FIKOLLUM-244649 format. One record per residue (C-alpha): x, y, z; residue in three letters. Coordinates in pm, whole numbers, plus 50000, padded with zeros to 5 digits. Layout:
! residues N
XYZAla
...
This chain:
! residues 450
508634761221434Met
506864737521197Tyr
506924709421471Leu
505834734721726Cys
503034751621547Asn
501624720321358Ser
502554685421469Val
502504688321841Ile
499154705021880Pro
497744677521668Gln
499344650821885Met
497634663022190Phe
494304668122021Met
494214633721909Lys
495474618322231Phe
492404600822409Ser
492164593822785Asn
492244557722682His
495944562222565His
496834579722885Phe
495374551223091Thr
497154526922917Ile
500484547522974Ile
499744551123333Lys
499114516223365Tyr
502714504423238Tyr
504514531723418Ile
502814520823755Asn
503824484223666Ile
507414496223576Glu
508044519523886Phe
505674503124135Gly
507184470324141Thr
511014475824139Ile
512174482224481Asn
515624497424396Asp
514184523524155Thr
515834558124273Pro
514374585524374Ala
515224607524060Tyr
513074587623855Tyr
509714602924020Thr
510954636523887Ser
511564622323533Asp
508104603923520Met
506304631023360Lys
508924633023081Lys
508654595723016Ile
504924599522994Val
505244629222774Leu
507344610522535Ala
505204579022532Leu
502064602022489Gly
503604621422196Cys
504714590022021Cys
501704569822059Leu
499334596321974Ser
501634603321664Tyr
501174568221532Tyr
497374567421620Val
496534598921445Ser
498714594021140Phe
497854557421067Ala
494274569221097Gln
494904595220818Asn
497804582220639Ala
496544586520296Pro
496164624820349Asn
499764628320479Val
501654621720131Ile
499314613719880Pro
502124609319633Gln
504424589319861Asn
504954559019613Asn
505634579319293Ile
509114568419136Val
511674593819135Lys
512724599118736Asp
516464595218742Thr
516984592418356Ala
518174629418355Arg
520594625918672Gln
524204616718649Thr
526114597618876Asp
529684582418909Leu
528624551518716Ile
527734572918431Asp
530964590918442Ile
532984558618470Gly
531174544218160Lys
532134576517980Ala
535654579318092Leu
536334541717995Phe
533984541217722Arg
532084512617865Ile
529064505517596Ser
527394471717685Pro
525544457117385Lys
522264457417558Lys
521194477517851Ile
518154471818053Arg
515824501018090Glu
516144516818437Gln
512334510618542Arg
513184470218519Asp
516274471318751Lys
515844460719070Lys
518984456019262Leu
521584487119314Tyr
525134480719446Phe
527654508419585Ser
530954503119762Ile
533114530119917Leu
536534524020066Pro
537554553120297Ser
539834561020583Ser
538614575420915Ser
539094574921309Ser
536724560321535Pro
537354574421897Gly
540374559322051Gly
541234534721796Ser
543654557021551Gly
543264557621180Arg
541254527721024Val
540404516020692Leu
536844513520641Ile
534784497020344Thr
531274506620324Ser
529044484720104Thr
525314491620035Thr
522994470519851Ala
519454484219765Gly
516834460719614Val
513314461619541Tyr
511534427919617Leu
508484439819412Ala
506964467219213Ser
508444503219319Lys
505074515619318Lys
503944493819608Thr
507104482419769Thr
509714503119954Asn
513544499419870Leu
515294476720084Ser
518704479720201Ser
521664460620322Val
524844476920454Thr
528084459820547Phe
530844481820666Ala
533864464720810Pro
536814484520937Tyr
540354475721052Trp
543324497821182Asn
545854472521058Phe
546364459221432Gly
544134442721673Ser
541174465521651Arg
538374458221395Phe
534544455221328Gly
532064435021123Leu
528894454021143Pro
525984442620896Leu
522674461520903Arg
519534453320692Ser
516054470220642Asn
514004446320425Ile
510424453920293Trp
508484424720189Leu
506044428919876Pro
503524453819913Asn
505234465420242Asn
503234438220437Thr
506234432720667Trp
509354452020776Asn
512324430220887Ile
515064449321048Gln
518284433021159Gly
521514445321329Asp
524544421621372Thr
527944432121491Arg
531374417021610Phe
533544445921727Leu
536914448921898Val
535924482522007Tyr
538024508022191Pro
536364541622302Gln
536804570122518Tyr
534154576622803Thr
533544606023023Trp
531394591823284Gly
527814601823342Leu
526554635223265Gly
528894663323141Asp
530984669123486Gly
534394660023307Lys
536334681923062Ser
537584669022716Glu
540974659022862Ser
539664639923151Glu
538584611122930Lys
539454573422990Leu
540084547622699Leu
538114515822763Val
538654484322538Asn
536254457922497Tyr
535034432622241Lys
531384433522169Tyr
528814411722015Ile
525284424321892Arg
522334405421767Phe
519184426521697Tyr
516154412521481Gln
512844428821464Asn
509774417221249Ala
506914442621206Leu
503524437221045Lys
501644464420864Arg
498494473521069Ile
497374502720871Lys
498844522420586Pro
502614532220659Tyr
502054519721035Phe
503574486921168Phe
503874468121493Ala
505814439021607Gly
508404423221837Leu
512084416821865Gly
515034400822015Tyr
517924422022135Asn
521354409022273Leu
524344429522369Asp
527434412822495Tyr
530484429622599Arg
533354409922718Phe
537214415622812Asn
536364452722954Ile
539424470023060Asn
541044502523046Ser
544234514422913Asp
545144526723278Asp
546354497123465Pro
545604515523790Asn
542094528123715Thr
538994505423643Thr
535884514323451Leu
533954512823786Lys
536334533423980Asp
536384560223694Tyr
532554561223668Thr
531424555524010Gly
528684531523864Tyr
528254498023977Glu
526474478023695Tyr
528354465623388Gly
531474480023484Thr
533364447723556Gly
535034424223324Lys
531754414323127Asn
528284430023047Ser
525424408022907Phe
522024420222813Ser
519364398722645Ser
515954410622607Gly
512664413722402Ile
511194446822241Ser
507824459522152Leu
508304481621810Asn
505914506921662Leu
507054522221333Leu
505264547921115Tyr
507144554220795Asp
505944572420474Thr
509424572520335Arg
510074549820041Asn
513874549520048Asn
515844550720376Ser
519124554220209Ile
518344590020083Asn
514764598920221Pro
512324618220004Leu
509894643120176Pro
507894623120407Gly
507964613120782Met
509404584921024Tyr
508454575921378Ala
509554546021580Asn
509154536221935Met
511134507722079Val
510194497122437Tyr
512824469322557Arg
512614445822853Ile
515774426522960Asn
514764400523234Pro
517374379723415Ala
515624346323319Phe
516794354322950Leu
520354356223065Gly
520894393723149Ser
523184401823433Asn
520644424123575Asp
516984432923489Ser
516344465623324Trp
514154481823046Ser
514344511722836Ser
512404532622610Ile
513514547622277Tyr
511574572222060Thr
512524585521722Asp
510714611221503Val
511904625721171Arg
510324648320929Lys
511484657620569Tyr
510174689520420Ile
510474698220041Ser
511184733919991Leu
510844730919603Asn
507764705419557Pro
507774719119182Ala
510864701219104Lys
510814668819293Pro
513904654819096Asn
516054679919257Gln
517224679319615Gln
516044709819815Asn
515134696020155Thr
514984703220498Leu
515464672020738Ala
514634672021112Ile
515344645721361Trp
514794641621724Ser
514844612321953Tyr
514474607522342Phe
516144576922495Trp
515834569222850Thr
516274539123118Thr
513504531123345Leu
515484516223656Asn
519014519223813Ser
520404486123702Lys
521174492323324Thr
524684484323242Pro
526884513823189Tyr
527584507522818Leu
524164501822747Asp
523024538122879Leu
522004563122644Pro
525044578722489Ser
525694603922199Thr
526564584221881Gly
525074552322008Trp
521584554421833Asp
520624523021646Pro
522744533521331Tyr
525424554621495Asn
524514584121277Arg
523834610921550Ser
526094637521704Ala
527984643821407Arg
530824667221511Gly
531224649821851Met
533364623921974Asp
531294593022004Gln
530284585522360Asn
531244619822464Arg
527924624022679Tyr
526154595022858Arg
523424593923113Gly
520324577123225Arg
518254598522982Ser
519144617222667Leu
517244641822434Phe
518644647922087Tyr
517654673221806Leu
519324676021469Glu
518324698721173Gly
520024694320814Glu
519514715720502Tyr
520144694020176Arg
520594710619841Arg
521954699919497Asp
524564721719335Ile
524264708918993Thr
521064701418783Glu
521814667518708Asn
522124657419073Gly
525944648319068Leu
527094673419330Leu
525384685219636Gly
525884698919982Phe
524354698820321Val
524614721720632Val
523954704820963Phe
523474712621330Thr
522594693121639Asn
522244696922012Val
521874670022296Asn
521134670722677Thr
521844642122921Val
520974634923284Ser
523674618823513Gly
525674645023699Ser
522804668523670Gly
519124669623547Ser
517954667123194Leu
517354698122995Phe
519544721123231Thr
522894718323031Ser
523144716322619Trp
525884704922392His
526034715522040Ala
527764708021723Ala
527604718121366Ala
529264712421007Gly
528814708720654Thr
529334684120400Gly
529614674720030Leu
527534651519831Arg
528424631219530Ile
526004610119351Lys
527214573519352Phe
524234553619218Asn
521194573519075Lys
519204540419081Gly
518974538219460Ser
519854576419506Asn
522814566419695Thr
525094596819773Asn
528954596819887Ile
528974619920191Gly
532034638020301Ile
531054657520620Asp
533244680220857Tyr
531744685821206Gly
532954704521499Leu
532004710621861Ser
533834725522151Lys
537194707222178Gly
536654684621879Tyr
536424681621523Ser
536494652421257Asn
535994645920895Val
533264617320829Met
532634596320519Phe
529464577920448Ser
527254560920185Leu
523734575320232Gly
522434601320440Glu
522794603820809Ala
519074602020857Phe
């Protein structure tokens, strides 16, 4: 209701005819010069224009009025009265260093969590999630940078080495984003749309190399723009059924052979009033990525896509900023703009940039040419010292593929426990249980889902 009654009307009131002209121009280029664009895209054109309009107007309006959105955005959270697992460990083992620097002088925070989980199709695996948070300048002027390394291994032939980074240079002048992965990655697939039942899945094996790098320059307070390079290379693609290929199963022509290579550049717009992405305080986040993958950069086929992501964090008890009592809302719209997008690059649940969406569903359960996603989560401390907390969440999604977007919805819900691991970076250990129709699982994490 907050988004409907407040944010959306403001978007359209501040969206000028000039912005519509720009969007129409790019849509005409995209749809008017590609001869093989299928007919269904004409029916989705309004949705794409609407998504672009909302996102761009959102950036423009809030960038112009950023100081009025969260006037106390850079206030540093007082953690002196909080308790984390490090404090308990010191007390338990009677660790008493001769000299401890004051918390306000500390800039580097380090957390590590060995855990067991089960990615789709790979059986039980060992995951070691390591998160480092660092301030590259004063906490009052610079956001917390984070680097996450979460290797996994199933004691066999399946493993992964993902490294993600979100770096804020001094005074937030630049935001440098990185996502590098090497994965031996089995996962189930159900084809396009939602026409197949849970039991009709096919296990697909492949090796995957991802290399994403983005550099965004601050244009106005909280508003950034920049360029990026994106590479997705999947090879040795095969199914566990020797009589069924991925192409036969999906009926999809592109990216369903032995290899799939996509190489492209992206235009990135970012609006971010959070000062900690590991565990966001009340604030706002909006991101748009327009990606182009031309053949001359090595892509098997030319294709493009748009990804828009909006998140809102609402404090339900602003009088006590050191206690977690927050409503978090997350929504994204992800769509391809032509028919040659490789199958494994198509929008899919659980394949957002940080693989955090669709908790309670099997990763990749729903895949289509367009995907709309919405999630809400309530976060609350159980103990006054912040050591223990809980969350309750629910999410829904809809995809196009076997049908039209917004005609069929898929829901999941769950709850979770939070244990404060490092109060300096506000890092929690998350233990979540989620379920949906025909599926349930337990998830471990360092940091919040979004």
